[in-house]
N, CA, C and O of each residue as an XYZ file, in Angstrom:
340
protein
N      -5.616    -35.637    -14.053
C      -6.300    -35.661    -12.818
C      -6.362    -34.251    -12.177
O      -7.408    -33.863    -11.656
N      -5.359    -33.560    -12.210
C      -5.330    -32.261    -11.514
C      -6.183    -31.355    -12.531
O      -6.828    -30.457    -11.990
N      -6.261    -31.446    -13.696
C      -7.039    -30.787    -14.544
C      -8.712    -31.010    -14.273
O      -9.492    -30.058    -14.312
N      -9.110    -32.295    -14.016
C     -10.335    -32.588    -13.501
C     -10.753    -31.847    -12.417
O     -11.845    -31.281    -12.384
N      -9.804    -31.817    -11.382
C     -10.197    -31.291    -10.159
C     -10.210    -29.637    -10.189
O     -10.996    -28.989     -9.497
N      -9.374    -29.120    -10.956
C      -9.566    -27.639    -11.365
C     -10.677    -27.513    -12.042
O     -11.447    -26.647    -11.625
N     -11.020    -28.169    -13.043
C     -12.397    -28.001    -13.820
C     -13.595    -28.144    -12.830
O     -14.523    -27.337    -12.890
N     -13.589    -29.100    -11.974
C     -14.641    -29.167    -11.037
C     -14.710    -28.031    -10.135
O     -15.810    -27.596     -9.794
N     -13.646    -27.522     -9.725
C     -13.665    -26.248     -8.737
C     -14.298    -25.200     -9.467
O     -15.385    -24.705     -9.169
N     -13.531    -24.857    -10.497
C     -13.935    -23.691    -11.268
C     -15.499    -23.808    -11.722
O     -16.158    -22.771    -11.794
N     -16.006    -24.880    -11.984
C     -17.370    -25.235    -12.477
C     -18.380    -25.039    -11.404
O     -19.525    -24.691    -11.691
N     -17.959    -25.272    -10.046
C     -18.978    -25.230     -9.157
C     -19.239    -23.759     -8.901
O     -18.472    -22.851     -9.224
N     -20.561    -23.605     -8.202
C     -20.986    -22.181     -7.935
C     -20.341    -21.518     -6.803
O     -20.147    -20.304     -6.748
N     -20.002    -22.403     -5.864
C     -19.332    -21.761     -4.550
C     -17.977    -21.408     -4.910
O     -17.502    -20.365     -4.460
N     -17.288    -22.173     -5.684
C     -15.880    -21.840     -6.177
C     -15.915    -20.384     -6.920
O     -15.135    -19.472     -6.646
N     -16.767    -20.327     -7.736
C     -16.933    -19.093     -8.606
C     -17.068    -17.742     -7.643
O     -16.405    -16.715     -7.789
N     -18.044    -17.973     -6.660
C     -18.373    -17.009     -5.627
C     -17.019    -16.781     -4.850
O     -16.652    -15.626     -4.637
N     -16.284    -17.832     -4.431
C     -15.131    -17.592     -3.661
C     -14.036    -16.963     -4.435
O     -13.191    -16.297     -3.836
N     -13.979    -17.133     -5.825
C     -13.065    -16.762     -6.670
C     -13.360    -14.975     -6.753
O     -12.501    -14.112     -6.567
N     -14.675    -14.766     -7.053
C     -15.083    -13.537     -7.265
C     -14.818    -12.556     -5.917
O     -14.551    -11.359     -6.019
N     -14.933    -13.230     -4.720
C     -14.696    -12.626     -3.526
C     -13.228    -12.274     -3.292
O     -12.859    -11.207     -2.801
N     -12.469    -13.208     -3.664
C     -11.007    -13.080     -3.703
C     -10.442    -11.883     -4.582
O      -9.603    -11.066     -4.205
N     -10.976    -11.927     -5.658
C     -10.408    -10.938     -6.708
C     -10.981     -9.635     -6.215
O     -10.282     -8.628     -6.329
N     -12.227     -9.545     -5.658
C     -12.687     -8.124     -5.116
C     -11.830     -7.806     -3.935
O     -11.542     -6.616     -3.810
N     -11.343     -8.683     -2.998
C     -10.667     -8.387     -2.028
C      -9.079     -7.865     -2.239
O      -8.427     -7.093     -1.536
N      -8.729     -8.519     -3.374
C      -7.380     -8.206     -3.975
C      -7.452     -6.984     -4.630
O      -6.489     -6.219     -4.576
N      -8.448     -6.700     -5.234
C      -8.591     -5.038     -5.872
C      -8.607     -4.060     -4.844
O      -8.003     -2.995     -4.975
N      -9.368     -4.402     -3.661
C      -9.478     -3.393     -2.634
C      -8.039     -3.182     -1.909
O      -7.650     -2.070     -1.551
N      -7.378     -4.245     -1.755
C      -5.919     -4.224     -1.303
C      -5.129     -3.470     -2.047
O      -4.501     -2.543     -1.536
N      -5.046     -3.770     -3.397
C      -4.393     -2.812     -4.165
C      -4.680     -1.346     -4.225
O      -3.808     -0.492     -4.382
N      -6.056     -1.091     -4.081
C      -6.293      0.358     -4.015
C      -5.955      0.969     -2.722
O      -5.726      2.178     -2.688
N      -5.903      0.295     -1.715
C      -5.545      0.706     -0.372
C      -4.065      1.039     -0.370
O      -3.573      2.015      0.198
N      -3.422      0.139     -1.056
C      -1.680      0.128     -1.021
C      -1.390      1.505     -1.794
O      -0.581      2.357     -1.429
N      -2.255      1.557     -2.995
C      -1.865      2.729     -3.832
C      -2.285      4.174     -3.183
O      -1.740      5.260     -3.380
N      -3.460      3.859     -2.314
C      -3.721      5.230     -1.766
C      -2.632      5.638     -0.625
O      -2.201      6.783     -0.484
N      -2.282      4.587      0.116
C      -1.098      4.811      1.244
C       0.098      5.383      0.471
O       0.651      6.381      0.932
N       0.543      4.828     -0.674
C       1.621      5.260     -1.215
C       1.542      6.782     -1.599
O       2.466      7.582     -1.454
N       0.287      7.063     -2.115
C      -0.010      8.400     -2.713
C       0.180      9.320     -1.394
O       0.929     10.293     -1.483
N      -0.426      9.063     -0.273
C      -0.460      9.773      0.861
C       1.123      9.981      1.315
O       1.502     11.105      1.643
N       1.900      9.013      1.319
C       3.297      9.168      1.768
C       3.892     10.194      0.790
O       4.531     11.172      1.177
N       3.640      9.908     -0.517
C       4.385     10.937     -1.432
C       3.851     12.442     -1.262
O       4.635     13.387     -1.352
N       2.671     12.599     -1.045
C       1.892     13.929     -0.596
C       2.689     14.421      0.623
O       3.043     15.600      0.646
N       2.979     13.636      1.588
C       3.543     13.940      2.722
C       5.057     14.481      2.505
O       5.512     15.513      2.997
N       5.700     13.618      1.710
C       7.116     14.135      1.394
C       7.132     15.390      0.667
O       7.997     16.240      0.875
N       6.104     15.545     -0.267
C       6.084     16.837     -1.155
C       5.885     18.009     -0.086
O       6.511     19.068     -0.117
N       5.015     17.697      0.773
C       4.537     19.023      1.757
C       5.749     19.357      2.472
O       6.170     20.504      2.628
N       6.365     18.145      2.959
C       7.611     18.721      3.859
C       8.799     19.326      3.056
O       9.661     20.010      3.608
N       8.803     19.057      1.796
C       9.725     19.733      0.908
C       9.422     21.052      0.698
O      10.286     21.928      0.700
N       8.100     21.282      0.491
C       7.781     22.798      0.373
C       7.957     23.714      1.501
O       8.336     24.881      1.411
N       7.608     23.004      2.709
C       7.786     23.697      3.886
C       9.261     24.004      4.124
O       9.577     25.101      4.584
N      10.180     23.076      3.827
C      11.498     23.448      3.854
C      11.966     24.474      2.874
O      12.810     25.299      3.222
N      11.440     24.468      1.609
C      11.779     25.502      0.563
C      11.278     26.822      1.035
O      11.918     27.851      0.815
N      10.050     26.817      1.735
C       9.498     28.295      2.132
C      10.420     28.597      3.152
O      10.951     29.686      2.932
N      10.766     28.123      4.053
C      11.683     28.563      5.275
C      12.976     28.930      4.615
O      13.463     30.011      4.947
N      13.665     28.134      3.651
C      14.746     28.592      2.960
C      14.533     29.912      2.320
O      15.239     30.838      2.717
N      13.691     30.125      1.416
C      13.304     31.342      0.984
C      13.080     32.543      1.680
O      13.467     33.655      1.320
N      12.395     32.251      2.764
C      12.093     33.319      3.822
C      13.492     33.842      4.384
O      13.731     35.048      4.449
N      14.261     33.016      4.724
C      15.806     33.398      5.324
C      16.497     34.158      4.177
O      17.093     35.206      4.427
N      16.437     33.663      2.927
C      17.228     34.320      2.047
C      16.599     35.622      1.692
O      17.389     36.547      1.508
N      15.344     35.869      1.563
C      14.714     37.065      1.583
C      15.080     38.062      2.635
O      15.424     39.198      2.308
N      15.019     37.678      3.909
C      15.345     38.456      5.037
C      17.037     38.702      4.769
O      17.379     39.883      4.835
N      17.756     38.038      4.572
C      19.269     38.289      4.214
C      19.377     39.383      3.100
O      20.173     40.308      3.261
N      18.604     39.308      1.975
C      18.531     40.161      1.029
C      18.134     41.529      1.487
O      18.746     42.549      1.170
N      16.938     41.486      2.346
C      16.508     42.874      2.713
C      17.472     43.406      3.636
O      17.641     44.618      3.511
N      18.154     42.838      4.531
C      19.223     43.195      5.446
C      20.309     43.867      4.714
O      20.680     44.991      5.050
N      20.922     43.125      3.566
C      22.049     43.540      2.712
C      21.737     44.956      2.062
O      22.605     45.819      1.929
N      20.177     45.140      1.601
C      19.884     46.221      1.000
C      19.991     47.365      1.919
O      20.382     48.457      1.507
N      19.639     47.149      3.232
C      19.736     48.288      4.218
C      21.087     48.639      4.841
O      21.205     49.549      5.661
N      22.082     47.893      4.423
C      23.385     48.176      5.177
C      23.971     49.357      4.697
O      23.640     49.874      3.630
N      24.938     49.854      5.545
C      25.762     51.051      5.133
C      26.564     50.783      3.982
O      27.208     49.736      3.905
N      26.578     51.822      2.901
C      27.513     51.521      1.774
C      29.038     51.801      2.087
O      29.931     51.186      1.506
N      29.279     52.779      3.050
C      30.701     52.948      3.155
C      30.818     53.202      4.630
O      29.846     53.113      5.380
N      32.083     53.535      5.050
C      32.599     54.081      6.512
C      31.695     55.341      7.018
O      31.169     55.473      8.123
N      31.664     56.141      6.014
C      31.198     57.393      6.372
C      29.627     57.376      6.620
O      29.093     58.170      7.395
N      28.973     56.478      5.953
C      27.613     56.175      6.133
C      27.398     55.436      7.449
O      26.469     55.739      8.197
N      28.271     54.459      7.725
C      28.125     53.871      8.976
C      28.570     54.651     10.115
O      28.105     54.347     11.213
N      29.464     55.687     10.023
C      29.590     56.538     11.211
C      28.401     57.446     11.352
O      28.050     57.803     12.476
N      27.735     57.856     10.223
C      26.549     58.628     10.385
C      25.606     57.953     10.941
O      25.056     58.500     11.897
N      25.186     56.744     10.578
C      24.307     55.939     11.381
C      24.666     55.693     12.897
O      23.788     55.862     13.742
N      25.915     55.305     13.256
C      26.027     55.239     14.588
C      26.046     56.481     15.463
O      25.906     56.388     16.682
N      26.233     57.749     14.791
C      25.963     58.981     15.564
C      24.727     59.290     15.867
O      24.382     59.837     16.914
N      23.818     58.867     14.727
C      22.466     59.308     14.805
C      21.649     58.142     15.785
O      20.524     58.381     16.223
N      22.228     57.108     16.011
C      21.626     55.917     16.797
C      20.701     55.043     15.908
O      19.900     54.278     16.444
N      20.795     55.138     14.615
C      19.988     54.347     13.786
C      20.623     52.995     13.427
O      20.088     52.321     12.547
N      21.591     52.608     13.971
C      22.274     51.407     13.721
C      21.702     50.396     14.237
O      22.189     49.274     14.099
């Protein structure tokens, strides 16, 4: 009985058109969900990149400051006397 109803639905033209429309709508929905997921992932990666750039910039500035520091007390005293510190 159920098989007969199912065969009649699948056999009719309007049922095939409805099924085709449903499959198309489902494919579009999947595409949009995948696109959203990709956008979220890209946003997270961009945020990670920005954080890494800030971290690297801070580390670079620390290294540059360490390279310019006085090597010993005498050099520190000389800088303080010259006003270059």
